[in-house]
C-alpha positions as CSV (number, residue, x, y, z in Angstrom):
1,M,23.8,-38.4,-30.5
2,R,23.1,-36.8,-27.2
3,F,23.4,-40.2,-25.4
4,E,26.9,-40.7,-26.7
5,K,28.0,-37.3,-25.4
6,R,27.0,-38.5,-22.0
7,G,28.9,-41.7,-22.3
8,L,25.9,-43.9,-23.0
9,S,25.1,-46.0,-26.0
10,G,23.9,-44.1,-29.1
11,N,21.8,-46.9,-30.4
12,V,20.4,-48.7,-27.3
13,F,18.0,-47.1,-24.9
14,D,15.2,-47.8,-22.5
15,L,11.8,-46.2,-23.1
16,S,10.6,-44.3,-20.1
17,M,6.9,-44.7,-21.1
18,T,4.8,-47.8,-21.8
19,R,3.3,-48.4,-25.2
20,V,-0.1,-47.2,-23.7
21,D,1.6,-44.0,-22.5
22,I,3.2,-43.5,-26.0
23,A,-0.1,-44.1,-27.7
24,N,-1.9,-41.6,-25.4
25,Y,0.9,-39.0,-25.9
26,L,0.7,-39.4,-29.7
27,G,-3.0,-39.6,-29.8
28,M,-2.9,-43.1,-31.4
29,A,-4.4,-46.4,-30.5
30,I,-2.1,-48.8,-28.6
31,E,-2.6,-51.3,-31.4
32,T,-1.1,-48.8,-33.9
33,V,1.9,-48.2,-31.7
34,S,2.4,-51.9,-31.3
35,R,2.0,-52.5,-35.1
36,L,4.5,-49.8,-35.9
37,L,7.1,-51.2,-33.5
38,T,6.5,-54.7,-34.8
39,H,6.9,-53.5,-38.4
40,L,10.1,-51.7,-37.6
41,Q,11.4,-54.8,-35.9
42,N,10.4,-57.1,-38.8
43,E,12.2,-54.8,-41.2
44,H,15.3,-55.1,-38.9
45,I,15.3,-51.4,-38.3
46,I,15.0,-51.8,-34.5
47,E,15.0,-54.5,-31.9
48,V,12.6,-54.3,-29.0
49,E,12.7,-56.2,-25.8
50,K,10.1,-55.0,-23.3
51,R,11.2,-51.3,-22.9
52,R,14.7,-51.6,-24.3
53,V,15.1,-50.5,-27.9
54,R,18.2,-51.0,-30.1
55,I,18.5,-49.1,-33.4
56,M,19.8,-51.6,-35.9
57,N,19.7,-49.5,-39.0
58,L,19.7,-45.7,-38.5
59,G,19.4,-45.0,-42.3
60,K,16.2,-46.9,-42.6
61,L,14.9,-45.3,-39.4
62,K,15.5,-41.9,-40.9
63,Q,13.6,-42.9,-44.0
64,C,10.7,-43.8,-41.8
65,L,10.6,-40.3,-40.4
66,L,9.0,-39.2,-43.7
67,Y,5.9,-40.8,-42.4
68,E,5.7,-39.2,-38.9
69,N,2.2,-37.9,-39.5
70,E,0.9,-40.9,-41.5
71,P,1.9,-44.1,-39.6
72,H,-0.6,-46.1,-41.7
73,I,1.5,-45.5,-44.8
74,L,4.6,-46.8,-43.0
75,L,2.8,-50.1,-42.4
76,T,2.3,-50.6,-46.1
77,A,5.5,-49.0,-47.5
78,K,8.6,-50.9,-48.5
79,V,11.2,-49.1,-46.4
80,R,14.0,-50.6,-48.4
81,Q,13.0,-48.7,-51.5
82,P,13.5,-44.9,-51.1
83,N,11.9,-44.2,-54.5
84,N,8.6,-45.7,-53.5
85,I,8.7,-43.7,-50.3
86,Q,9.2,-40.5,-52.0
87,A,6.5,-41.2,-54.6
88,K,3.9,-42.0,-51.9
89,V,4.7,-38.9,-49.9
90,A,4.7,-36.5,-52.9
């Protein structure tokens, strides 16, 4: 990762924007951003403490990227089951 090349952690970083800023930037409601972060945390994909994010499972996070344009699907998908993910996207 780029952070590691600079001598920083590759899986822990501080968000430079608030959740409101992220929502505005992505054109989403703040509630959607909060639900997505909570979902990722509940699935043990990330840990969030204020603006600090720790990636716990990079593989699962990469699976979630399939849903970048459809965050509502991510909230109902079983991230642990790649076959279900592919079936829902197709």
